[in-house]
Structures are given as structure tokens and as C-alpha cells.
N, C-alpha and C positions, 0 to 999 in steps of 0.2 A: 503494500500499500503506500502510496505515496502523501507525502509530508504534506499537510493542509499548509497552505499558502496563506497568507495574511492581506487581505486584501479590503477595500470597499466599499459601505453597503451596499453602493450600484454596482460592482464588481458582481459581487456574491449574489447580488439578485439577477445577474445575467448569466452566473453559471447556472444558477436554478432553473432558470427558463430554458436556457440551453440543455438541458437535463432532461424537465419535461418534455421536451421537442422530439430529444434523442427516443423517448418509451411514450408513444402517443397512443390514446384510449384512454376509458375509465374503467377498464375491469380490472379487476383485485391485483392481479399477473402485472400489468403496468405499472398500475400506482406502488407495488412490492418493488419493481425492479426501478423505480425513480428513486425512491425512497433508500434501497440500498445504495446505489450508485452514487449517490447525492453522499452520503455514509462515508463512501471511499472516497470521493476524491476533493469533499472540504472538510475531513475532520469530525463534523458532528453536523446533526437538522434540528431545528428544535419543532416542535408541534404546529406553530405559527409558521415558521418557514415551510413546511411542507407544506399545510394547507391552504396559505394563501400563493405560492411559489410554484410547487410542484403538482396542483392539482390534488393531492392526496385528500379525498371525503374524510377518510376518518383515520388520522394518521394511528393511533394506539392501534388498532385492530391489522392495518399495515403490518406494525412493527412487529405483533402475536404472530402472523403467519412466518415474517422471516425466521423470527427465535423458532418455529416449531418445523422452520427447514435445516434449522442447524443453525443459524449464526447467533453469535453470542452479541447481543446489541446491552449497552450500558443505558439505564437511565437518570439521570439527574434531574435534579428544579431548578427554577429561576425565577426572577417575578418579571413582568415585562409590562408594559404601556401598549394598548392598544389605540388603534386611533382616533377613539373616544377620549383617550385619557385615561381609563381605567386599568387600575394593575391585575394582571393576573397572572398565575402560578402555571408555568409551562414546562413542556418535559422539555429535555434536551437528548436526544438518540447519538451515541457513536459506538460504534465497533470496537467491541475488546480486542487487542493486541493481537493476540492469536489467532482471530477471523478471519485476517490477510489471508492465513492459505489457503481459503475455499472461494477465495474471492474471482477468479477467472470463472473455472466451473459453474460458481452459484450465478452468478449474472450471464452465462452463456445458455444457463436451461430456462429462461425468462420467454 
């Protein structure tokens, strides 16, 4: 797994949109692929980012499906304000270090 590169919010959103466009569709497998690739390429993905920029309708369900496929995904929490200014507790998903060994074959199976 390549190390995540620090980027501006605009660059990060552009990277998330590029991943979304690479795996089009609303089926669960496409959403799972987008979430997995985003974690691999960017180091972590928040549930907010997954919903807004990856077009993942229900991030916790897609994360659970990836865990059931054998991926070790860590969840941490942070508080973040939405567009309305309200603070919410959001999940931050990242792959455990050892999960990188499964990267190529797991993405290819989507």
C-alpha cells in the first residue's frame, strides 16, 4: 500500500471523485470497491466523505461487507461539523497494516 500523501481538501475531494468515477454504479459491490480503493489510496476515509464524495449510500454496511470479505478495517471516531454547522460524531475507516497484502486480489474481485 502506498503511503497517503497530504493534500489540500480540494485535492482530496478530487481524488475521491476520481475513485467514484472509476467504479460507477449503485450496486453494493461498486460501493464496496470505491470504499476499499479510497482507503488504500488515501489512507483513511470518513463516513462523511464516503457518503458525500464516493456516493456510498450507507458506509457502515459497506464497511461490514468488506470485513466479511476478510479485510481488517479499523474504525476511529472524530467530531466534524456539517454544512449546517452542527457537530456530528463520524467514523474514520482505515485498513490495518497487514491488510495491504490482500489489496490486489481483493480489488480485482469486484
